N, C-alpha and C positions, 0 to 999 in steps of 0.2 A: 730748509733753505728759504729765507725770506729775501725777496728781491722784487724789483719792478720790471715791467716789460722791456724797457730800454736796456737796462743792465743785463737782463737775461739774454737778450739777443746778442750782445757783445761778448759776454763772458760766462753765462750761466751753464751752458751745456758742458763746457770744459771743466768747470768746478764739479758739476754733478758726476761726470764720468770719473774724475779723480777720486771722489768720495766712494763711488761704487768699487773702483779698483782696490781701495783701502778697506773694503768690507762693510761700508755703510749702505743704508737704504734711504737715499734722499727723498724727502717729500717736498715738492714745490709749493710755496706759500706766497702767491703773488700779492703785491700791494700797488696801488696807483702811484704814478710818478708825480713828485712835486710837494713842496712844503704845505700847500693848501690841504693836502690829504693827511697831514700829520696830526690825527685826531683820535679821540677815543672810539669813534665809530670804526675807523680802520683797524684799530687794535682789537676791537670786539670781533671783527671778521677774522682776524688772525687766531683768536681763541677758538672760534668755530672750526677753523681749519685744523688746529692742533687736536681738538676733540675728535674730528672726523678721522685724522691720521693716527689716533690712538697713542699720542705721545705720552710718555710717563717720565718719571724723574731720572731715568737712565738716558733719556733723549737729549739731544744737543741742538740748540738753535744757532744757525749760521746766518749772519747778516751780510749779504753780498750787495754792496751799493754805497751810496754816499751817506752823508750825515743823517738825512731824513730816514732812510732805510735802517741805518744803525740805531737811531733813536727809537723808532717804533718797534723793531725786532727786539732791542734790548729791554724796552719797557715790558713787552709781552713776556720775554724770558724771565724778567725779574718778578713778575706777578703770577704767571701761570703755575698752578700747583705749588705756590709759594717759592718758586724759583727753579729754573732750569739753567744748566751751564750755557754760556754764551761765547761764540767765536765771532770776532769782527774781521771781515774781509773788505776793507774800504777800497772803493774804486774811483774816488775823487781825491785830488790833492788836499783839499780842505779836510776831508774826513781822515786821511792818512796821518796828518800832523796835528789834528785837534780832537774831533769827537770820538774817534775809535779808541783812543788811549786814555780817555779821561775818566771812565767809570761812571759817567752821568748819563742817564737815559730819560726821555721825556716825550710828551706830546703837547701840542699847543691848545690853549683855550681861546675862544673868540676875542677875549679882551687882553690876552697877553701870551707871549711866546714861552714855551717850556714850563708852564705853570703846573703841569701834572706830571710827576716823574719820580724817579728813585735813583739811588746809588747802586750801580751794578757793575762790578769789575769783570771784564772779560777773562775767560780762562786762557785765551790765546788771541793774538792779533797777527794777521798776515798782511804785510805791506809789500806789494809787488809793483814797483814803478812802471813795469812794462804795460800795465793796463791803462796808464795815462795816455797812451797813443790814441785812444778813441775818445778822449775828453775834449769837448769844445773849448776854444780859446777863452771865452768869458768865464767858464767854470775853472779853468786853470788860473786865471787872474784872481778869482775869488779865493782860491787856496793860497796864493802868494800873499794876500793881505794878512793871513794868520801867520805866515812865515815871518813877515816883517814884525808883527806883534811879538812873536817869540824872541826875535832879535832884540827888540827894545827891552823886553822883560828880563832876559837872562843870558843873551849871547851877543855882546857888542861886536865881536869879530864877524858874526854872520851878517849883521846889519851893514857893517863897514865893507865887507866883501862885496855885497850887492851894490853898494854905492860906487865902489871903485872899479867893478868889472861889469860894464853894461852888457857884455856878450853872454852873461849868465841869466839875463832877464827873460821873462816869458814873452810869448807863449811857447817858443820853439825849444827851449832848453830846460830840462829838469834833471838836476844831478842828484844821484843817490845820497851823496854826502851832505848836501843841503837839506834834503828831507830828513836824514838821520839826525842832523844837528837840531833841526826844529823840533822833532819828536823828543829828543833828549831834554830840551828845556821843559816841555810839559811833563814828562815822566818825573823829572827831578822835583818839580813843584807838587805834583799829585802824590808822590811817595811821602813828601814831607807833611802834606795836609790833605788826606784823601776825602774828607767830608766837608771841605770848604768852611773851616772854622777860623782860619787865619790867613796864612801865606797864600793859599790857593786863590784868594780874591784877586791877586794881580793878573790872573789869566783873563779877567773880565775887562781889561783895558779896551776902551772903545765900545763895550757891549751895552752899557746902560743907555747910551744914545742909539746904538745900532738896533737893539730890539724894538725901540720906539719907532724907528724908521721902518722896520719890517712890518710892524703892526699897521702903521698908517698907510703903507703901500699895499695892504692886503696880501702880504708875503710875496709880492711880485718883485721886490728888490732882493737880489742875491745876498746871502748872509755875509760873504766876504766883502762885497762892495759896501754894505752897510757898516761893517766893522772899519773899513778904511776911512769912511767919512767920520765915524765915531772917534777914531784915534786922532784925527785932525782937530775935531772939536775939543777933545780932552786935552790935547797939547796946548791949544789956544787958551783954554780956561786956566791951565797951569801957568801959562805966560802972563795972563792978566793978573793972576794972584801972586805973581812974583816967586813962583815955586820952582821954575825950571831954568836950565841953562838957556841963555837968550837965543842961541842958534838952533836949539832942538826942534821947535815947531816947524821951522822952515826946512830942516833936514828931513823930517818925517814926511812932510807934504811933498817935497821934491822927489823922494824915492817912490812914494806911492804913485805920483804922476808918471814917473819914468816907467813904472810897471803897468801903466795903462788903467789905473784904478781911479775912481771918482774921489774928489776931495771937497765937494760942495754939497750942502744940504739940498735934497732934491724936491724943492717946491712945497714943502710943508711949512706952515706958519709956526714960529716959535711957540705961540700960545697954544697950539694944538700938540706940539711935541712934548711939552712939560707934563700934561696930564697922562699922556701915553707912557712917559718915563715913570710916573708915579705908580703905575701898575706893575712895574718890574719886580721880580721876585728877590732882587738883590737889595731892596730897601730894608731898613731896620725901623719898625714902627712907622712913623709918618715921615721919617728922614731918608732921603736917597743917599746911597753910597756911590761915591765917584772914585774911579781909579785914574790917577793923574801921573804922567811921566815927568820926572824931574831931570833925569839924565839916562843914558843907556845903562841898563841894569840897576836903575834906581827909580822905583815906581812906588807911589804911596796910595793908600786907601783912606779916604776921608769922607766924613759927613758934613764938614764945615765948608760948604760951597753955597754961596748965596744964589737964590733963584734969579735975581736980576743980572748977575754975572753970566749965568748960563744962557739966559734969554738974549742978552746982548751979543754974545759970541755966536749963537745960533743965527741971529739976525744978520750979522756981518758975513757969515758963510753961506747964507741962503742964495740960491740961484736967482 
């Protein structure tokens, strides 16, 4: 069981006891809390714990926590003894609808997010919305950013439902069918393109910008908040290039604002953001790839975006 102290206190013993009842002998493998610790040093400590616990290829790695825990546990599972089975038990909304079902695991490098990783499909994913009762409001909102992203990519009805029904919005309400709909969008895309060679690129909507924001904030900016801002930037770039429906950027921004998410670039100079984006793993050669929304369920991937367009939009959206 890989988890952090915060999640362990809320849910760890319940899961450990359940595993014991089922005949397993759980070994607690604690990791520090927070994106700043998503590093090779933390994974190295996990390897040490795996060796001490005498794990072998019949052992199972269970990731109990948010995306950071899932990424680190998954990367350790993918690489220890050339691969152990992985079970994801996400405890945040963002991890439930995004990282736990994607089959990508990674740690950060000081110069870029998720630069060291692997593809590792989980053997099983357990999504229990009841655990969200312990999640802070800001973490809930972070997850809603990815729900909106999935609505834009593949489920217009989900997007429009949240526009039309304010009572469904966070932080107080999380409906199982909304979570299931958001998960289904990602599952459909990943099943079509598990190794990110084509269609799966659309899942990176907002992320080329978001990862740069996270790096520049020294990972103090929550991932979902960075993605929210990144989606606004992507929509504005699409608008400037004449690629999207005229009303789409305003609709995206209005819904994100209604959900309590940020929509402005947080104090970083555009000239600093561009080189941070250039370190993103989604580039091809020297060219950055951008995911731009044209309409709901119509998202394109392109390298044909001029630097001056991006810098101008970033400048307009800066705080």
